[in-house]
C-alpha positions in Angstrom: -131.6 -237.5 -68.9 -130.6 -240.2 -71.4 -131.3 -238.8 -75.0 -129.7 -235.6 -72.9 -126.5 -237.8 -73.1 -126.7 -239.2 -76.7 -127.3 -235.9 -78.0 -124.7 -234.3 -75.3 -121.9 -237.2 -76.4 -122.6 -236.5 -80.0 -122.1 -233.2 -80.4 -119.1 -233.4 -77.8 -117.4 -235.6 -80.2 -118.3 -234.5 -83.8 -116.9 -231.0 -84.2 -113.3 -232.3 -82.4 -113.5 -234.6 -85.1 -113.0 -232.7 -87.7 -109.6 -232.4 -86.8 -108.3 -235.0 -86.9 -107.0 -235.7 -90.1 -106.1 -231.7 -90.2 -103.9 -231.7 -87.2 -101.0 -233.6 -85.2 -103.1 -234.1 -82.4 -105.0 -237.0 -84.0 -104.8 -239.3 -81.8 -106.4 -237.3 -78.8 -109.5 -236.6 -80.6 -110.0 -239.5 -81.9 -109.2 -241.2 -77.7 -111.8 -238.4 -77.0 -113.9 -239.7 -80.1 -113.8 -243.4 -78.3 -114.3 -242.9 -74.8 -117.8 -241.1 -75.7 -118.7 -243.6 -77.4 -117.8 -246.6 -75.0 -119.8 -244.2 -72.1 -122.5 -244.1 -74.8 -122.3 -247.8 -74.8 -122.4 -248.7 -71.7 -125.3 -246.2 -71.0 -127.7 -248.2 -73.7 -126.9 -251.6 -72.0 -127.5 -250.7 -68.7 -131.7 -249.8 -70.3 -131.6 -252.0 -73.0 -129.1 -255.1 -71.7 -127.0 -256.2 -73.9 -126.5 -256.2 -77.4 -126.9 -259.7 -79.1 -123.7 -261.3 -81.0 -124.1 -259.3 -84.0 -123.9 -256.2 -82.3 -127.5 -254.9 -83.6 -129.7 -254.3 -81.1 -132.9 -255.7 -83.1 -133.5 -258.6 -84.2 -134.5 -257.8 -87.6 -131.3 -258.9 -90.2 -130.5 -257.2 -93.3 -130.4 -259.7 -95.5 -131.9 -259.5 -98.4 -134.0 -262.7 -98.5 -136.1 -260.5 -95.6 -136.9 -258.3 -97.7 -138.8 -260.9 -99.9 -142.5 -261.5 -98.9 -143.3 -264.9 -96.8 -146.1 -266.9 -98.5 -147.6 -269.1 -96.2 -148.2 -272.3 -98.3 -150.5 -274.8 -97.9 -151.1 -279.0 -99.3 -154.0 -279.1 -101.4 -153.8 -282.3 -100.8 -155.3 -281.9 -97.1 -158.1 -280.0 -98.5 -161.6 -281.6 -99.4 -161.8 -281.0 -102.7 -160.3 -279.0 -105.1 -161.0 -276.5 -108.4 -160.1 -278.5 -111.3 -159.7 -275.6 -113.8 -156.8 -274.5 -112.0 -153.3 -275.3 -112.5 -150.5 -275.5 -109.8 -149.6 -272.1 -110.0 -153.3 -270.9 -110.4 -153.3 -270.5 -114.4 -156.8 -271.0 -116.3 -156.5 -274.9 -117.7 -159.3 -277.1 -119.2 -159.3 -280.9 -117.8 -158.4 -283.7 -119.8 -161.4 -286.1 -119.1 -159.7 -288.6 -121.1 -158.8 -291.1 -118.2 -162.3 -291.0 -117.6 -164.5 -293.8 -118.4 -167.7 -293.0 -120.4 -170.9 -293.2 -118.8 -174.5 -291.7 -119.0 -174.8 -288.2 -117.6 -178.1 -286.5 -117.0 -179.2 -282.7 -115.4 -181.8 -280.6 -115.3 -181.7 -276.9 -114.4 -184.7 -274.4 -113.5 -184.6 -270.8 -113.0 -188.1 -267.7 -113.2 -188.8 -264.9 -114.9 -190.7 -262.5 -113.2 -192.5 -260.9 -115.1 -195.4 -258.3 -113.9 -199.4 -258.5 -114.4 -199.1 -256.2 -116.9 -196.8 -258.0 -118.7 -198.1 -261.5 -117.9 -201.3 -260.9 -119.4 -200.0 -260.1 -122.5 -197.6 -263.5 -122.5 -201.3 -265.7 -121.6 -202.9 -264.0 -124.0 -200.0 -264.7 -127.0 -200.5 -260.5 -127.7 -196.9 -259.0 -127.4 -195.5 -257.5 -130.6 -192.5 -259.8 -131.1 -194.9 -263.6 -131.5 -195.3 -266.2 -129.3 -192.9 -265.7 -126.5 -192.6 -269.3 -124.7 -192.4 -271.1 -128.0 -189.2 -268.6 -129.0 -187.9 -269.0 -125.7 -187.7 -272.8 -125.7 -186.0 -272.9 -129.4 -183.5 -270.9 -128.3 -182.8 -272.4 -125.1 -182.5 -275.9 -126.8 -180.0 -274.0 -129.1 -177.4 -272.4 -126.2 -177.7 -275.8 -124.9 -176.2 -277.3 -127.9 -173.9 -274.2 -127.9 -172.5 -273.8 -124.3 -168.7 -275.2 -125.2 -168.5 -271.5 -127.3 -170.0 -269.4 -124.2 -168.4 -270.7 -121.4 -164.8 -270.8 -121.8 -163.2 -274.2 -120.3 -166.6 -276.5 -120.9 -165.8 -279.5 -123.0 -167.8 -280.0 -126.8 -170.2 -282.4 -125.0 -172.2 -284.3 -128.0 -175.5 -284.4 -126.2 -178.2 -287.1 -126.7 -181.0 -285.0 -125.4 -182.3 -281.6 -124.5 -185.5 -280.3 -123.6 -187.0 -276.9 -122.3 -190.4 -276.5 -120.6 -191.7 -272.9 -119.7 -194.3 -272.8 -117.3 -196.8 -270.0 -116.5 -197.5 -269.2 -112.6 -200.2 -266.8 -112.3 -199.4 -266.7 -108.2 -196.7 -264.4 -108.8 -196.6 -263.3 -112.8 -193.6 -265.5 -113.4 -192.2 -267.8 -115.9 -190.5 -271.0 -114.6 -188.5 -272.5 -117.0 -186.8 -275.7 -116.6 -183.7 -277.4 -118.6 -182.4 -280.9 -119.1 -179.9 -282.3 -120.8 -177.9 -286.1 -121.2 -175.4 -287.7 -123.2 -172.9 -290.6 -123.2 -169.6 -289.2 -122.0 -166.6 -288.6 -120.1 -167.9 -285.2 -118.6 -171.5 -284.0 -116.9 -173.8 -282.3 -118.5 -174.7 -279.4 -115.6 -173.9 -276.4 -117.7 -175.5 -277.7 -120.5 -178.4 -277.4 -118.6 -177.8 -274.2 -116.8 -176.9 -272.9 -120.3 -180.1 -273.5 -121.3 -182.7 -272.0 -119.2 -180.3 -268.6 -118.6 -180.9 -268.1 -122.4 -184.6 -269.1 -122.1 -185.0 -266.5 -119.8 -183.2 -263.9 -121.7 -185.6 -264.2 -124.4 -188.2 -264.2 -122.7 -187.2 -261.0 -121.5 -185.8 -260.0 -125.0 -189.0 -261.1 -126.3 -190.9 -258.8 -124.1 -188.7 -256.0 -122.7 -190.5 -253.6 -124.7 -193.9 -253.9 -122.5 -191.6 -253.4 -119.2 -187.8 -253.2 -118.3 -188.6 -254.0 -114.8 -188.7 -258.1 -115.8 -186.3 -259.6 -113.8 -184.3 -263.4 -114.0 -184.2 -264.8 -111.1 -182.7 -268.4 -108.7 -180.5 -270.1 -111.8 -180.3 -273.3 -110.1 -178.6 -276.9 -110.6 -181.8 -278.7 -109.8 -180.2 -282.8 -110.7 -177.7 -284.1 -111.9 -176.8 -287.8 -112.1 -173.5 -289.7 -113.5 -170.3 -289.3 -112.9 -167.7 -289.7 -110.5 -169.9 -287.5 -108.2 -172.8 -289.6 -108.3 -176.0 -288.3 -108.1 -177.1 -284.3 -106.9 -180.6 -283.0 -106.1 -180.6 -279.7 -104.8 -182.1 -279.2 -101.1 -180.9 -283.1 -100.6 
């Protein structure tokens, strides 16, 4: 009913509006048009209620400011931690460690390389075509620890005082456990150096053995322990 009233009002007014600028009866036509609009407005008010002060039956503003997306702000200081490698606007940055005090830093990381029985037996017997798998992987891990800042973009170039990489064969699951330790006397930790050492040692084991099997997997790379620095000591699982 209401929709038909709107269509009828517009249809009745539109044809006559063409004579507004071409005939002497423009006043009567305009009057008829305004009367129709007023009646339509009253009908709409009876259905929807009074219009808001600006005459728009909606709470949406046409202001350009409302076209901009609203981003919720969050006070980073209220959180329990924050990412130190990102700036105020989220850009990547290298942390300035100059205000920190130098202290002894140590870190130990581990990983496991699952060989499978066939490859495990070859490594155990030192019969891989490329040579001594465990010795080559050990040297690779030590070298990698010293190159961490060249591999990980935002790591500091640390003067390491000690790096050790050990590899142990596990008969239970035909795997190799790799443990790497790094130490320094400086202003930032050596966790990444220890984790880089075991990661590259694991990749070296794969490279040395891939001719015998492509099913070798490197798993469980993690920080086992760290000490020193503002955050204090940490041990996996504690």
